[in-house]
C-alpha positions as CSV (number, residue, x, y, z in Angstrom):
1,M,8.3,-5.3,77.7
2,A,7.1,-1.7,77.5
3,S,3.8,-0.8,79.2
4,L,1.2,1.3,77.4
5,K,-1.7,3.3,78.8
6,R,-4.3,5.0,76.7
7,V,-5.1,8.6,77.7
8,E,-8.0,10.5,76.2
9,H,-7.9,14.3,76.8
10,K,-11.1,16.4,77.3
11,S,-10.6,17.7,73.8
12,G,-10.9,14.2,72.5
13,R,-7.2,13.9,71.6
14,V,-5.8,10.4,72.2
15,V,-2.2,9.8,73.3
16,Y,-0.4,6.8,74.8
17,R,1.8,7.0,77.9
18,I,4.6,4.6,77.4
19,V,6.9,3.3,80.2
20,I,10.1,1.5,79.1
21,C,12.3,-0.3,81.7
22,M,15.9,0.6,81.1
23,G,17.3,-1.7,83.8
24,Y,18.4,-1.1,87.4
25,D,20.8,1.3,89.0
26,K,23.5,0.4,91.6
27,Q,21.0,0.6,94.4
28,G,18.7,-1.9,92.7
29,N,16.1,0.7,91.7
30,K,14.3,0.3,88.5
31,V,15.3,2.9,85.8
32,V,12.5,3.8,83.5
33,K,12.0,6.1,80.5
34,N,8.5,7.8,80.2
35,L,7.3,8.7,76.7
36,T,4.2,10.2,75.3
37,Y,3.1,9.2,71.8
38,S,0.3,10.9,69.9
39,V,-1.5,8.4,67.6
40,N,-3.4,9.0,64.4
41,Q,-6.6,10.6,65.7
42,S,-8.8,9.4,62.8
43,A,-7.9,5.7,63.3
44,T,-10.0,3.2,65.2
45,P,-9.0,2.4,68.8
46,K,-7.6,-0.9,67.8
47,Q,-5.5,0.7,65.0
48,Q,-4.3,3.3,67.5
49,E,-3.2,0.7,70.0
50,K,-1.3,-1.2,67.3
51,E,0.4,2.0,66.1
52,A,1.4,2.9,69.7
53,L,2.7,-0.7,70.4
54,K,4.9,-0.6,67.2
55,Y,6.3,2.7,68.3
56,A,7.0,1.4,71.8
57,M,8.8,-1.7,70.5
58,D,10.9,0.4,68.2
59,M,11.9,2.7,71.1
60,E,12.7,-0.4,73.2
61,D,15.1,-1.6,70.4
62,K,16.8,1.8,70.5
63,I,17.4,1.5,74.2
64,K,18.4,-2.1,73.9
65,Y,21.2,-1.3,71.4
66,G,22.2,1.9,73.1
67,Y,20.9,4.5,70.7
68,D,20.7,8.1,71.7
69,F,17.4,9.7,70.8
70,D,19.1,12.9,69.8
71,A,20.4,12.6,66.2
72,E,22.2,16.0,66.8
73,K,24.4,14.4,69.4
74,I,25.1,10.8,68.2
75,S,27.9,10.5,65.6
76,F,27.2,8.7,62.3
77,E,30.0,6.2,63.2
78,D,28.4,5.2,66.5
79,F,25.0,4.8,65.0
80,A,26.2,2.9,61.9
81,Y,27.9,0.2,64.1
82,K,24.9,-0.1,66.4
83,W,22.6,-0.3,63.3
84,L,24.8,-3.1,62.0
85,E,24.5,-5.0,65.3
86,S,20.7,-4.5,65.3
87,V,20.3,-6.2,61.9
88,K,22.7,-9.0,62.4
89,D,20.1,-11.6,63.5
90,N,17.8,-10.8,60.6
91,I,20.3,-11.2,57.7
92,A,22.6,-14.0,56.4
93,Y,26.1,-14.1,57.8
94,G,27.6,-13.4,54.4
95,T,25.4,-10.3,54.0
96,Y,26.4,-9.2,57.5
97,T,30.1,-9.4,56.6
98,N,29.5,-7.5,53.3
99,Y,27.8,-4.7,55.2
100,Q,30.6,-4.6,57.7
101,H,33.1,-4.4,54.9
102,F,31.2,-1.6,53.2
103,L,31.1,0.4,56.4
104,E,34.7,0.0,57.4
105,S,36.3,0.3,54.0
106,R,34.8,3.5,52.7
107,I,31.6,4.7,54.4
108,I,32.8,5.3,58.0
109,P,36.2,6.8,56.9
110,Y,34.3,9.3,54.7
111,F,31.6,10.3,57.2
112,K,33.9,10.1,60.3
113,G,33.2,13.2,62.4
114,F,29.7,13.8,61.1
115,K,26.7,13.8,63.4
116,L,23.9,11.6,62.2
117,A,21.5,14.5,61.7
118,H,23.9,16.6,59.8
119,I,24.3,14.3,56.8
120,K,22.2,15.6,53.8
121,T,21.5,14.4,50.3
122,P,24.5,16.3,48.7
123,H,26.8,14.5,51.1
124,I,25.5,11.2,50.0
125,E,25.9,12.1,46.3
126,A,29.5,13.4,46.9
127,F,30.4,10.1,48.6
128,L,29.0,7.9,45.8
129,K,31.1,9.9,43.3
130,T,34.3,8.9,45.2
131,L,33.5,5.3,44.4
132,V,33.2,5.5,40.6
133,D,36.9,5.0,39.7
134,D,37.3,2.1,42.1
135,Y,34.2,-0.1,41.9
136,S,31.6,-1.6,39.5
137,A,28.1,-0.3,39.3
138,G,26.8,-3.2,41.3
139,T,29.3,-2.6,44.1
140,I,28.4,1.1,44.2
141,R,24.7,0.1,44.5
142,G,25.7,-2.1,47.5
143,Y,27.3,0.9,49.3
144,A,24.2,3.0,48.5
145,N,21.9,0.3,49.9
146,V,23.8,0.1,53.2
147,L,23.7,3.9,53.6
148,S,20.0,3.9,52.8
149,G,19.3,1.1,55.3
150,I,21.1,3.1,58.1
151,F,19.0,6.2,57.5
152,K,15.8,4.4,56.9
153,T,16.2,3.0,60.4
154,A,17.0,6.4,61.9
155,K,13.9,7.8,60.2
156,R,11.7,4.9,61.4
157,W,12.8,5.6,64.9
158,S,12.0,9.3,64.6
159,M,15.6,10.3,65.0
160,I,15.6,12.2,61.6
161,D,12.8,13.6,59.5
162,N,14.0,12.5,56.1
163,N,16.2,9.8,54.6
164,P,19.0,11.7,52.7
165,C,19.5,8.7,50.5
166,Q,16.0,8.7,49.1
167,D,16.5,11.4,46.5
168,A,20.2,11.0,46.1
169,R,21.3,10.6,42.4
170,K,23.7,7.9,41.7
171,P,26.8,8.8,39.6
172,K,26.3,8.7,35.8
173,K,28.4,5.6,35.4
174,V,26.1,3.7,37.8
175,Q,23.0,4.9,36.0
176,E,24.4,3.7,32.7
177,E,25.3,0.3,34.0
178,Q,21.9,-0.6,35.5
179,D,21.2,-3.4,33.0
180,I,21.5,-6.9,34.2
181,K,23.5,-9.3,32.0
182,F,21.7,-12.3,30.6
183,F,21.3,-14.5,27.4
184,T,18.4,-13.7,25.1
185,P,16.3,-16.8,24.3
186,E,18.2,-17.2,21.0
187,Q,21.5,-17.0,22.9
188,S,20.3,-19.5,25.5
189,L,19.8,-22.1,22.7
190,M,23.3,-21.4,21.4
191,F,24.7,-21.9,24.9
192,L,22.9,-25.2,25.2
193,K,24.4,-26.3,21.9
194,S,27.8,-25.2,23.0
195,L,27.7,-27.6,26.0
196,N,27.6,-30.6,23.5
197,M,30.4,-29.5,21.3
198,S,34.0,-30.7,21.3
199,Y,36.9,-28.3,21.5
200,V,40.5,-28.6,20.6
201,V,42.6,-27.2,23.5
202,T,46.4,-26.8,23.7
203,C,48.2,-28.1,26.8
204,K,51.5,-26.3,27.4
205,G,54.6,-28.3,28.2
206,H,54.9,-29.3,31.8
207,E,56.6,-31.6,34.3
208,R,54.9,-34.8,35.6
209,V,56.0,-37.5,38.1
210,D,55.8,-41.2,37.3
211,D,54.7,-44.0,39.6
212,T,58.3,-44.4,41.0
213,G,58.5,-40.7,41.9
214,K,60.8,-39.8,39.0
215,P,60.0,-36.5,37.3
216,Y,59.7,-36.2,33.5
217,Y,58.8,-33.5,31.0
218,V,55.7,-33.6,28.7
219,K,55.9,-31.5,25.6
220,E,53.1,-29.2,24.4
221,Y,50.2,-31.1,22.9
222,T,46.6,-30.7,21.8
223,E,43.6,-32.8,22.7
224,A,39.8,-32.8,22.2
225,C,37.9,-31.5,25.2
226,T,34.2,-31.9,26.0
227,V,32.1,-30.5,28.8
228,P,31.8,-32.9,31.7
229,T,28.3,-34.1,32.4
230,Q,28.0,-32.6,35.8
231,Y,28.6,-29.1,34.4
232,K,26.0,-29.7,31.7
233,V,23.6,-30.6,34.5
234,F,24.6,-27.6,36.6
235,F,24.1,-25.1,33.7
236,N,20.9,-26.7,32.5
237,L,19.3,-26.4,36.0
238,S,20.5,-22.8,36.3
239,L,19.0,-21.9,32.9
240,F,15.8,-23.9,33.0
241,C,15.0,-23.7,36.8
242,G,16.5,-20.3,37.7
243,F,18.4,-21.6,40.7
244,R,20.9,-19.4,42.5
245,K,24.4,-20.8,42.6
246,G,24.2,-21.6,46.4
247,E,20.9,-23.4,45.9
248,T,22.4,-25.6,43.1
249,L,25.5,-26.4,45.1
250,A,23.4,-27.5,48.0
251,L,21.4,-30.1,46.0
252,H,21.5,-33.8,47.0
253,W,20.2,-36.6,44.8
254,D,17.2,-37.1,47.2
255,D,16.1,-33.6,46.3
256,I,15.2,-34.8,42.8
257,D,11.8,-36.3,42.1
258,F,12.3,-38.1,38.8
259,S,8.7,-39.3,38.6
260,N,7.1,-35.9,38.9
261,K,10.1,-34.0,37.3
262,E,10.5,-31.7,40.3
263,I,13.4,-30.5,42.4
264,S,13.0,-29.4,46.0
265,I,15.0,-26.3,47.2
266,A,15.2,-26.2,51.0
267,K,18.8,-25.1,51.6
268,S,21.7,-23.2,50.1
269,V,25.4,-23.0,50.4
270,G,26.8,-19.7,51.4
271,K,29.2,-17.9,53.7
272,T,28.7,-18.6,57.4
273,E,30.7,-17.9,60.5
274,S,32.4,-21.3,60.1
275,G,33.2,-20.8,56.4
276,F,31.2,-21.8,53.3
277,D,28.5,-24.2,54.5
278,Y,24.8,-25.0,54.4
279,K,22.4,-22.4,55.4
280,E,18.8,-21.5,55.0
281,P,17.7,-20.1,51.6
282,K,17.8,-16.4,51.0
283,T,14.1,-15.9,51.9
284,Q,11.2,-18.0,53.1
285,T,9.7,-18.0,49.6
286,S,13.0,-19.4,48.3
287,I,12.0,-22.8,49.8
288,R,10.1,-24.2,46.9
289,T,9.6,-27.1,44.5
290,V,10.5,-26.3,40.9
291,P,9.6,-28.4,37.8
292,F,12.2,-29.2,35.2
293,P,11.8,-30.0,31.5
294,E,11.6,-33.6,30.1
295,E,14.8,-33.0,28.2
296,V,16.8,-32.7,31.4
297,I,15.7,-36.1,32.7
298,A,18.0,-38.1,30.4
299,L,20.9,-35.8,31.3
300,L,20.3,-36.2,35.0
301,K,20.0,-40.0,34.7
302,Q,23.2,-40.2,32.6
303,Y,25.1,-38.2,35.2
304,H,23.7,-40.3,38.1
305,I,25.1,-43.4,36.4
306,E,28.5,-41.7,36.1
307,Y,28.3,-40.5,39.7
308,I,27.6,-44.0,41.1
309,Q,30.5,-45.4,38.9
310,E,32.9,-42.8,40.2
311,R,31.8,-43.4,43.8
312,F,32.5,-47.1,43.6
313,R,35.7,-46.6,41.7
314,H,37.0,-44.5,44.7
315,G,35.8,-47.1,47.3
316,T,36.8,-46.1,50.8
317,A,38.7,-43.1,49.5
318,W,35.4,-41.4,48.6
319,Q,35.1,-38.2,50.7
320,G,31.6,-37.3,49.7
321,D,28.4,-36.9,51.8
322,L,26.7,-40.3,51.9
323,E,23.4,-38.9,53.3
324,H,20.4,-38.0,51.2
325,G,22.0,-39.7,48.2
326,G,25.1,-37.5,48.3
327,N,25.8,-34.1,46.9
328,I,25.0,-33.8,43.2
329,F,27.9,-31.4,42.4
330,I,31.2,-32.6,43.6
331,Q,35.0,-32.5,43.4
332,S,37.0,-35.4,42.1
333,D,37.0,-37.1,45.5
334,G,33.3,-36.7,46.1
335,K,33.4,-33.6,48.4
336,R,30.9,-30.9,47.6
337,M,32.0,-28.7,44.7
338,G,33.8,-25.5,45.7
339,H,31.7,-22.3,45.6
340,T,34.0,-20.6,43.0
341,T,34.3,-23.6,40.7
342,P,31.1,-23.3,38.7
343,Y,31.8,-19.7,37.8
344,Q,35.4,-20.4,36.8
345,Y,34.4,-23.2,34.5
346,F,31.5,-21.2,33.1
347,V,33.7,-18.3,32.0
348,K,36.4,-20.6,30.7
349,H,33.8,-22.4,28.6
350,L,32.3,-19.2,27.1
351,H,35.8,-18.0,26.1
352,R,36.6,-21.5,24.6
353,Y,33.3,-21.5,22.7
354,N,33.8,-17.9,21.4
355,E,37.3,-18.8,20.2
356,W,35.8,-21.7,18.3
357,V,33.3,-19.5,16.6
358,K,36.0,-17.0,15.6
359,S,38.2,-19.8,14.2
360,N,35.4,-21.6,12.4
361,P,33.2,-18.8,10.9
362,V,31.8,-20.8,8.0
363,K,30.8,-23.8,10.1
364,A,29.5,-21.6,12.9
365,K,27.2,-19.6,10.5
366,A,26.0,-22.9,8.9
367,E,25.0,-24.1,12.4
368,G,23.4,-20.8,13.4
369,L,26.1,-20.1,16.1
370,E,27.4,-16.7,17.1
371,E,29.7,-15.4,19.8
372,L,28.1,-15.2,23.2
373,P,28.4,-12.3,25.7
374,I,30.6,-13.1,28.8
375,I,27.9,-12.9,31.5
376,P,28.2,-13.8,35.2
377,L,27.1,-17.2,36.3
378,H,24.1,-15.5,38.0
379,G,23.2,-14.3,34.5
380,L,21.8,-17.8,33.8
381,R,19.1,-17.2,36.4
382,H,18.3,-13.9,34.7
383,S,18.3,-15.8,31.4
384,C,15.7,-18.2,32.9
385,A,13.4,-15.3,33.8
386,T,13.8,-13.8,30.3
387,L,13.2,-17.2,28.6
388,L,10.0,-17.8,30.7
389,N,8.7,-14.4,29.9
390,Y,9.5,-15.0,26.2
391,L,7.4,-18.2,26.4
392,E,4.6,-16.2,27.8
393,V,4.6,-17.8,31.3
394,N,2.7,-15.4,33.6
395,I,4.6,-13.3,36.0
396,I,3.2,-15.0,39.1
397,D,4.5,-18.4,38.0
398,I,7.9,-16.9,37.1
399,S,8.1,-15.3,40.5
400,K,7.3,-18.7,42.2
401,I,9.9,-20.5,40.1
402,L,12.6,-18.0,41.0
403,G,11.6,-18.0,44.7
404,H,10.8,-14.3,44.9
405,S,8.7,-13.0,47.7
406,T,6.2,-11.2,45.4
407,P,5.7,-10.8,41.6
408,S,6.5,-7.1,42.0
409,T,10.0,-8.1,43.0
410,T,10.3,-10.0,39.8
411,M,9.0,-7.1,37.8
412,N,11.3,-4.6,39.5
413,I,14.4,-6.8,38.7
414,Y,13.5,-7.7,35.1
415,A,11.5,-4.8,33.9
416,H,14.2,-3.7,31.5
417,S,14.9,-7.2,30.1
418,F,11.2,-7.7,29.6
419,E,11.1,-4.7,27.3
420,E,12.0,-6.8,24.3
421,Q,8.9,-8.9,24.9
422,K,6.8,-5.7,24.7
423,R,8.1,-5.3,21.2
424,V,7.2,-8.9,20.4
425,A,3.7,-8.3,21.7
426,S,3.4,-5.2,19.5
427,N,4.5,-7.2,16.5
428,K,1.8,-9.7,17.3
429,I,-0.8,-7.0,17.4
430,D,0.4,-5.7,14.0
431,E,0.2,-9.2,12.5
432,F,-3.3,-9.6,14.0
433,L,-4.5,-6.4,12.5
434,R,-3.1,-7.2,9.0
435,K,-4.9,-10.6,9.0
436,N,-8.2,-9.2,10.2
437,A,-8.3,-5.8,8.7
C-alpha cells in the first residue's frame, strides 16, 4: 500500500508526497518510487486526500502491471497487452476473450511499431476504415470500444493528455447502421400469433435405420409443423420480460414464482474458461425479480406438465439437472439447451412464417398478418423495451425490468427506437387540442 504525506508550502499550495514500494533488490533492500502530486487547491482537505489516494492507487496499479510512466517510450503493443491483463478480473471471461481477439486479429497488427503517445485521432479513423469491408457495424463498434478503453486508461494514469478515440469519427457505413433491430408493438403481436400457427413443411428424401439396424430410404414428404411449447415459453419471456439469452437459458423451475407471477434472475449462461457454463449476470443490477403477464401463466403450466411427462418417459436415461426443479429449457435428453439453439430456431421460424405470408396473401391480410423483419434473437429484448415504452411504462421501471444500471443507460440504448413514441405523444396533443379548442 502506498504511503501518503500531506505537505503545505509557505505559499499555501498543498501537495502530497507519495511513496510506492516496488519490491526488493537482490540485496534485500526495499526499492521505492517517490512521487509528488499537486491536488486541487480549492478542494477541502478531505477531498484533497481522497484525490491523492486515488492517484496513488492508480500509480500502484501501473507498477503492479509493469507500465512505463513514459508514453513516449512504451509501445502500443506492450501497453495493450498489459491493459488487457489489468481488466481481466473485472470483466466476464467471454468479454475478455473477445477483447483478446480484437487486439490480436486487427488492432495490434495495424498499430505494431507505434509508441503509445504517437497515436492520434487520424490514426484511429484510418484504422476503423480498414474494417468496413470485412465486418458489421456492431463488430466495428466493438473494435472502437476496445481502443477507447486502452486510451482511457492511459489518460486516467496521466500517460497521455487526450484520448485519440474520443473525437474519432466512425466510418459512414457504421454511422448508417447504428439502429438496433426490433419488432414494433404491432409486429410483436404478429410474432405472438405466428407462434400458434401450423406450417406445412417439406421433408427431403433421406435414409433411416430400422430397429434391426437395416437401412431404408424415405421419400420426400410434407407434414404439418407447430412451434414446440418450450420455444413459445422462451420467446414469450424474451419479449415480455426482456431477458438476455444467457439469463433465459440459466432459468430453473424454482426461479418461477407462479403465485406472485414473478421470475428471479440471479445467474446467466455464458462463455467461461471451462466452456459455456453458469456465471454471474452481466452486472449487479442484472440480479432482479421480473413480473410476467397473466397470459404467460397458462403457457408455463402447460409446458411444465409436458416437461414432467418427458422426464418420466426417459426414466434413468434423463440427463437433466435435477436440482432446483431442473433447467426449464432443455435438449431432448434433459440437458440444458445449447447456447446457439434458440437463435437458430428463432430465425428458422421467422423464415417459415414469412414464407407462409407470401404463399397465403389473402388469408394473411384477413388476419392482419404481414411479413416480419429478420431480427437477431436479442432483438426480442429490444422489442420488450419498445413495447413497454409504447404502453407508457416509465423509464425507471423499464430500466429495472431490463436490469440496466441506470435509466440513462436505457435511454442511451433506446433513444432512437423511442422516437416513434414521441410522434404518438404529439398526436395525442393534437387530439387533445381538437377536443378542447
